[in-house]
C-alpha positions in Angstrom: -0.2 -0.2 -0.1 1.4 3.5 -1.3 2.6 5.4 2.0 0.7 8.3 2.1 3.6 11.0 1.8 3.7 8.8 -2.1 0.0 9.6 -2.3 0.2 13.2 -1.1 2.2 13.5 -3.8 1.1 11.6 -6.7 -1.9 14.2 -6.1 0.0 17.3 -6.1 1.6 15.7 -9.2 -1.8 15.6 -10.2 -2.6 19.3 -9.1 -0.1 21.2 -11.4 -0.3 19.1 -14.5 -4.2 20.4 -14.5 -3.0 23.7 -13.8 -0.3 24.0 -16.3 -3.4 21.9 -18.8 -5.1 25.2 -17.9 -3.0 27.6 -19.8 -5.7 27.4 -22.6 -8.0 29.0 -20.7 -6.0 30.9 -17.8 -2.6 31.6 -18.6 -2.2 33.4 -14.9 -1.8 29.9 -14.1 0.8 28.4 -15.9 3.0 31.6 -15.2 2.3 31.6 -12.1 4.1 27.5 -12.0 7.1 29.3 -13.7 8.3 30.5 -10.9 9.2 27.2 -9.2 11.3 24.3 -10.8 8.6 21.9 -9.4 6.5 24.3 -12.0 8.8 24.0 -14.6 9.0 20.3 -14.8 5.4 19.9 -15.2 4.7 22.7 -17.9 7.0 20.8 -20.3 5.8 18.1 -19.7 2.1 18.7 -19.7 2.9 21.3 -23.1 5.1 19.2 -24.8 2.1 16.1 -24.9 0.6 19.2 -25.8 2.3 19.9 -29.0 2.0 19.3 -32.1 4.5 18.0 -33.8 7.3 20.7 -36.2 6.7 20.0 -40.4 8.3 18.1 -41.7 12.3 19.2 -41.9 12.1 21.7 -39.5 15.2 20.9 -37.0 14.5 21.1 -32.7 16.8 22.3 -30.8 17.6 19.7 -28.2 19.2 19.6 -24.5 23.4 20.0 -25.2 23.1 19.7 -28.5 24.2 22.5 -30.8 21.7 24.6 -32.1 20.1 24.0 -35.2 21.5 27.1 -38.0 18.4 29.3 -38.9 18.8 32.7 -40.5 17.0 35.7 -39.1 16.5 39.5 -39.9 16.5 42.0 -37.1 14.2 45.3 -36.8 15.9 47.2 -39.7 15.8 43.7 -42.2 19.3 42.7 -41.7 19.9 38.8 -41.9 21.1 37.6 -39.0 22.8 34.1 -38.7 22.1 32.0 -35.0 23.9 30.7 -33.9 26.7 31.9 -35.6 26.4 35.5 -34.7 25.9 34.4 -30.9 29.4 32.8 -30.8 32.0 33.4 -28.3 29.7 34.4 -25.6 26.8 33.2 -24.0 23.5 34.1 -25.0 20.4 34.6 -22.7 17.2 34.7 -25.9 14.0 35.5 -25.2 10.7 34.8 -27.7 8.2 37.4 -27.2 5.5 39.5 -29.2 3.7 43.0 -28.7 0.6 41.6 -27.9 1.7 39.1 -25.0 1.2 40.8 -21.7 3.7 38.6 -19.9 6.4 39.3 -22.7 6.2 43.1 -22.0 6.2 43.0 -18.1 9.6 41.0 -18.2 11.4 43.4 -21.0 12.4 46.5 -18.5 13.7 43.1 -16.5 16.2 41.5 -19.0 17.2 45.2 -20.1 18.1 45.8 -16.7 19.5 42.6 -16.5 21.4 42.5 -20.1 23.3 46.4 -18.7 24.7 45.1 -16.3 27.1 41.9 -18.9 29.6 43.6 -20.1 31.8 43.1 -22.9 32.2 39.4 -22.0 29.0 38.8 -19.8 25.6 37.0 -20.9 24.1 38.4 -23.9 20.3 39.4 -24.5 19.2 38.8 -27.6 14.9 39.1 -28.3 13.5 37.4 -30.7 10.4 38.7 -31.7 7.0 36.8 -33.2 5.2 39.8 -34.2 5.6 41.7 -37.5 8.2 44.4 -37.1 6.7 47.9 -37.2 4.3 46.6 -33.7 8.1 46.1 -32.4 10.1 49.2 -33.6 7.2 50.5 -32.0 7.6 48.7 -28.9 11.3 49.1 -29.0 11.3 53.1 -29.2 8.9 53.0 -26.6 10.2 51.2 -23.5 13.8 51.7 -24.4 15.1 48.4 -25.2 18.3 48.1 -26.6 20.0 45.0 -26.8 19.9 43.0 -30.4 15.9 41.8 -31.6 15.4 39.7 -34.3 11.9 38.8 -36.1 10.4 36.4 -37.2 6.4 35.9 -38.4 5.0 32.9 -35.3 3.7 29.8 -37.4 4.6 25.7 -36.9 8.2 26.5 -37.8 9.5 29.9 -36.5 11.9 30.6 -34.6 10.6 29.3 -31.3 9.8 26.4 -33.0 13.4 25.3 -34.3 14.7 26.6 -30.6 12.5 23.7 -28.3 8.5 25.4 -28.3 6.8 23.7 -30.9 3.2 25.2 -29.9 5.1 28.0 -28.4 4.6 29.8 -25.3 4.9 32.6 -24.8 7.5 34.6 -23.4 9.7 31.3 -23.6 13.6 31.8 -22.7 16.6 30.0 -24.0 19.8 29.6 -22.6 22.7 29.4 -25.6 26.4 28.1 -24.6 29.1 30.5 -26.1 29.6 27.6 -28.5 26.4 27.4 -30.0 24.7 24.8 -27.5 21.2 25.1 -25.8 22.4 25.1 -22.0 18.6 25.5 -20.6 15.2 26.3 -21.3 13.0 28.3 -19.0 8.4 28.9 -19.8 7.0 31.7 -19.1 7.8 35.0 -18.0 11.2 35.9 -15.1 9.9 37.5 -11.7 12.3 39.9 -11.3 16.1 40.6 -13.0 17.4 39.1 -9.9 15.6 36.1 -10.8 17.7 35.9 -14.4 20.8 36.3 -13.2 20.4 33.2 -11.3 19.2 31.8 -13.8 21.3 32.8 -17.0 24.4 31.4 -14.3 25.8 28.3 -16.6 26.3 26.9 -13.6 23.2 27.2 -12.3 21.2 23.8 -12.8 18.3 23.8 -15.7 14.7 24.0 -15.1 13.0 21.8 -18.1 14.0 18.7 -18.8 13.2 19.1 -22.0 12.0 20.9 -25.0 9.1 22.7 -23.5 5.3 24.0 -25.7 2.3 25.7 -25.4 -0.1 28.1 -27.8 0.5 31.1 -29.8 
C-alpha cells in the first residue's frame, strides 16, 4: 500500500499538471507555476504532450546539442545567422510578441540584466514573433536596446526551432558560447535578479526538455 507521503506527492503532481493544462484557458495559472523548478518540470511535460509535431524537415534544438542553424532578420531587415552570430558569449534568447502582456512586463528586467553584463557577460537577444513595425514601435517607446530579431509566428518559427513547438510566450533559452542549448524557461521571469540566477551557466536547468504551448 503506498505511503501517505507518496499519495500526497502524486496528488500534488496531478494538481500541478491540471493547472499547467489550464494554460490554454487561464494563462496566469501556468505563469505562477513558472516560478518554481517543480512547476517548470510539470509545465514542460504537460505542454510538450499537447504540442503538435513540428513540420517535416524542421530541426528542433535539443538540450546539450548545437542549436540548428537558421537565418532571421533584425528590426532593420538585416539578415542574422543564428547561432553563429552569438558565438563566443553565452546568450539568453527571449521569445516574445507585442501582444503578450507577460512578455512586455519582463522586458525592462531583461534590459536591466543586459546592462549589467558588459562586453564579456551574457548577451541578451530578443526574438519577436510579430511584425516589424509593431516591434520597432515598442522598442522605441520602452527604451529596449539589446538586439531584437523578428520572425513570423507559425509552425516552423524560431520558437519552434528553439524547442517550443506550440509557442508558449514568453519563452527563453540559454545558449552556450559554442552554440549549444543549455536551458529552457517557460513563462516570464519575476525580476532581474531571477534572470541573473537563471542565466548562470552552472545553475541547474529548470526544464527537462523542449517546451510547448500555444500561440
